[in-house]
Residue, then its C-alpha position, 0 to 999 in steps of 0.5 A: m495722165g499729165d506731167p509724170t513728175h506732178s501726177l500719180p500714175q494709175p495702177r494697172t491692177p484692182a489690188g494696186r488701185d485699192g492699195l493706192a487708195a488706202l495709202l491716200a486715205r490714211p497715210e498715217r497708217a502707211v509704210i513706204a518701203l524701198d529697195f536701194d540699188g536700182t530703185l533709189a540709186p542708179i546701178v553703177p559698175d562699182p557698188e561702192r560708187a552708188r549714190a542715191h538719186p539727187d532728188a531721192v532724199p528731198a522726196l523722202a524728207a517731204l514724204a516721211p512726215k506724212v506716213r507711218s514710216v519709210a523703210v529702206v530694205t536692202g541687202r547692203p549693210a545698213g550703215v553703208a546704205v545710210r552713207h550712200g543714201g545720205f540719210a543721216g541727220v536730214p530734217g524730215l527723215g525722223h520716220l526713216v529706218v534702214l533694214g540692212h542685210y535683209g533685215a539682219e541689221r536695222w538703222d533708225a534715224v531717231t537714234g542714229t544707231v545700228q542694231a544687228a544679229e550675230p553673223h552666220p559663221g558660214v559667211a567667214a568661211v566662204r569669204a576665205e575660200l572664195p578667191g581660190f575657188l574662183d581661180a580654180i574654176g577659171a572664173w577670176r578674170g572679169t569677176w570681182i568680190e564685194e565684201k558685204g559684212r554678213a554676206v559676200a557677192v560675186h559680180t560679173r558686170r566687168a566680164l567680157d560676157p557678163q551674162a555668160a559669166f553669171d550663168a556659168l557661176r550660178g551652179p558652182l557658187g550654189e554648191l560652195a554656198a551649200r557646203h557652208g550652210l548658205i544660199v545664193e541670191p541672184g541679182r543684176l549680174v551679181l550672185e550673193l552668198r548669204p545665210p538662209g531664212v532671211d530675205k526682203g519679204v521676211a524683213l518687210v512683213d515683220y516690219v509692217r506688222e511691228v508698226g501696225a500698218e494698214s497699207v504698204l507701198y513697196a518699190g524694187d528692181d531686182l530678183g532680190d525684191v521678188p520675195a518682197f513682192t510675194a510677201v505683199d501679194k500674200l498680205r493683201s490676199d489675206g486681207e491683212v494690209r492693202g498694198l501697191l507694188v512698184c517696179s523700178g524698170s530696167p531692161e536687165v530684169t523684167e520679172l518684177a515689171d510683169r508683177a508690178d502694179v506700177v512700172t517707173e523708168g528707173p530710180a528717176g521714175v521712183v523719185a518722181l512718184l514719191s515726190a508726187l505722193a508727198r505733194r498729194l498727201p495732206 
């Protein structure tokens, strides 16, 4: 396969090879959709310190003008992803959108503005109750709360036993979320309480149809990306688009690697793939 930074990997499935071929044949009808944390940005203990891989923006700026659109699909607020990614005001990124909060918010590079739906009232209720709730069940030590605007997340990465804390909290947080009309989305040592009916799959399908894409590449790393993988599987099985599924591999989550057409070595591998794709396209 040669130098992985200069060549495209060969997808291991027929559907993936078909998706890559479609993207290469008609890039002007292709959407490149990417998760942020763990895919474009390395996972770090404090999400506020997460930043895009240093080569991510140059790769996207080289690729975006050659395709229909580049969409960053994330559970973060759109503005936070834009700031941490360094996406604003970059020449070449006029075809970039950020679908934040699983599509509830949208930032468009053309206008530089965020459009957003009304927030779910259950999020404010959970936000107020959560500190006392964690303290009452003895889960405060080593866990911490991340405010996400339209969602709230509990991280266990700093706990003495992060996986045990994660497993112990999943049930109680599920009950708390349900009382306020929310759901729990598990991730890499994080449990996010957010409104139902929105996920990366819904956001991705809506966007692919909106722009009239014929092919889509989706790259993710986490359990929150499973709906997007499922959505691409359905779109291509229905013959609506051809697709390529990419996993930003990590030892923490293996579910996506088992379903992916291509597995890279974390964000650095994703960026190398995007750079190779940009060089390959006319």
